[in-house]
N, C-alpha and C positions, 0 to 999 in steps of 0.2 A: 419132138414132144409138142402137143397141142394144149394151149391154155384156154379155159372157158370160164365164164362167170354166169351163174344161174341166180336170178332174182326170183324169190318166191313169196307167195302169200299163203297164210295158214289160218286155221280157225283161231279165234280169240282165246288166249290162255294156253295154247298148245306149243308156244315157241320153245320153251326149255326142253320139252320132250323131243321135238323135232331136231333141235340142234344136237342133242346127244346122239340121236340115231344117225344124223348126217356125219358126225365126227367118226362114227364107226365104219363108214363106207370106204372101200378102196378108192383111190384116186381123188378123194376130197382133201385138199390142201389146207383150207381154212374156211371157217363159217363166221359171219358177222351178223349180229342182229342190227337192224336198221330202223330209222324213223322216216316215214314218208310213204310213198306209193307202195313200196314193198316192205315186207316184214323182215326179210333176211337176204343176205348175199352169200353165195357159196362159190368158192374158187375150186375148180377142177383142173387136173393135169392128166392127160392120157396120151397114148401113142398116136392117135389120129382122130379125125372128125367122127368116124363111125363109132368108135369106142365112147366118145363124149355123148353121142346121141343115145347109145345103149344105156349108159349110166343114168341119163336124165329120164328116159322113157321107162326103163324097167326097175329103177331103184328109187329115184327121187320123187317122181310123180306118183308112185304107188304107195308112198308113206301115208299112214293114216293122218288125217287132218291137214294135208297139203291141198289147198284149193286151186292154185294155179302157179305156173312157172313161165319165165321168159329167159331165154339163153342167148348170151353174147359170146361168140368165139373169136379169140384174138387172131387177127390176120398176120400171117408171117410175111416179112418184108423180103 
């Protein structure tokens, strides 16, 4: 199993709507609204790197009012 964290920025005022949409996606473990450089943090779990990339590219980045994302993938020891 691969863990990843996606930090995202969204349009002002769209946070609650985006959080609800993210919680409805498969492989989303948790969503946190944050204060600072990014508006929220999304924890994903999937079977491999390719699935993580697919979720970010085809699901998260395509949500209305999402401006940008940055993804960190946990390195397995």
